[in-house]
C-alpha positions in Angstrom: 0.3 2.3 4.0 -0.6 4.0 0.8 -2.3 7.3 1.2 -4.0 9.7 -1.3 -4.8 13.4 -0.9 -4.5 13.5 2.9 -5.0 16.8 4.6 -1.9 18.7 5.8 -1.2 19.4 9.5 -2.9 17.7 12.4 -5.5 15.2 11.3 -8.0 13.0 13.1 -8.2 9.3 12.9 -11.3 9.5 10.7 -9.5 11.8 8.3 -6.5 9.4 8.1 -8.8 6.5 7.5 -10.6 8.4 4.7 -7.4 9.1 2.8 -5.7 5.7 3.4 -6.1 3.6 0.2 -4.2 0.5 1.3 -2.6 -0.7 4.4 -0.9 -4.0 4.9 2.3 -6.1 5.0 4.7 -5.7 2.0 6.3 -9.0 1.0 9.4 -9.7 -1.2 10.0 -12.4 -3.7 13.4 -13.6 -4.8 14.4 -14.9 -8.2 13.3 -18.4 -7.4 9.8 -17.3 -6.3 10.3 -17.7 -2.6 8.1 -15.1 -0.8 9.2 -13.6 2.6 8.7 -10.5 4.6 10.4 -7.4 3.4 14.0 -7.4 4.7 14.9 -4.7 7.2 18.3 -4.1 5.6 20.5 -5.4 2.8 20.0 -5.3 -0.9 16.6 -4.2 -2.1 14.4 -7.1 -3.4 13.7 -7.2 -7.1 10.0 -8.0 -6.6 7.5 -6.6 -4.1 4.1 -8.0 -3.3 1.3 -5.7 -2.0 -1.6 -8.1 -1.1 -5.0 -6.9 -2.2 -3.6 -3.6 -3.6 -5.5 -3.8 -6.8 -9.0 -4.3 -5.3 -8.2 -1.7 -2.7 -7.4 0.9 -5.3 -10.4 -0.1 -7.5 -12.7 0.7 -4.6 -10.9 3.9 -3.5 -11.4 7.6 -4.0 -8.3 7.6 -6.2 -10.0 5.5 -8.9 -12.9 8.0 -9.2 -16.6 7.7 -9.5 -16.5 7.1 -13.2 -13.6 4.7 -13.2 
């Protein structure tokens, strides 16, 4: 999950939902372009894929009312 300007301390579910910009599965791609789930251990992948991150940020409070 990617969060932005979340309140400190105990928060409600609605407050967490309001400050969560993106939530989803992170994928990894190797040098040959094979996409798989992010590995639990081992070397860090060179490429990460965050599905729908761009549109999620574009329509979020982090982008701002004026763009």
